[in-house]
N, C-alpha and C positions, 0 to 999 in steps of 0.2 A: 341162566343164560339171558333172561329178559332184563337183567340189571346192567347190561353193558350200555355205555353212554350212546353209542350209535343207534341203538334201538329206539331212542327217544326223538331222533331226527324226523322231521316231517317235510313234505314237499314245500318248497319256498324258503326253508331255512338256509342261512348263509354260513359257510364254513371256510376255513383257510387250512390248507395242508402245510404243516410246520415242521414235520420230521418224517423220517423213513419209518414204516411200520416195524413193530417188534419181530414179525415173522419174515423179515427181509431175506434171509438166506434161501428161502423156498420160492422167491419171486422170479418171474420171468424177466429177462433182460429188457424187453420193451416196456414192461410195467415199471421197472426200476428207473428207466430213463424218464418216463412220464412223471413219476414222483419227484425226481430231481428237478425237472422243469417247473412243476407246480410249486415246489418250495422256493426256487429261485425267483419266480415271478411275483411272489408275495402278494397275490390278489385273492379276494374271496371268490368262492364258487357257490352256486345255488343248487340245492337238492332239487332235481327235476322229476324224479320217479322213485317209487318204492316198489320193488318187485314182489312176486308171490312168496318169496322167502323172507320178506320184510327187510331186505337190504336196501339202504338208500344209495342212490346213484347221482353222480355229477357228470356234466358234459362240459368239455373245454376245447378250445382251439389253441393249438401250439404252432408257432411259425417254425418251419423247418430251415435247415442251413441254406437251402436254395431260395428261400423267401416265400415258398408256398405254405398255405395253411393246412394243418392236419386236424381233423376232428376226432376226439377221443371220448370214451365213456369209462367211468371208473366207479366200482362199488366201494363205498366207504364203510367197511365193516372191520375197522382196526383202530389203533390208537395214534394215528398220524395227524390228526386234525384238532382244531379248536373251533368253537362256535364264534361267529362274528355277529355283534349287535350293531345296529345302526347308530351312528352318532346323532346326538340330539342337536338340532340347529339352535344357535343362540337366539333368544327372543328379544 
């Protein structure tokens, strides 16, 4: 169980959601919409918290259809993400 890649994430690590998780059929509709929005926006998110079960969490703001912002939290304990490394600035 400890060999899963998400177990190695730490607070401050940057990830990008790139696909729907493998266990998508059991997902709530609101969570499915959040994943689709995160995939579409193609921006990295930062791990901001590791809970007592060692699940890493991201926090994100998604703009709704009416233009208002919605704050979401998502535990990243699946295969939907890739780690993002900072680009090195040219010297």
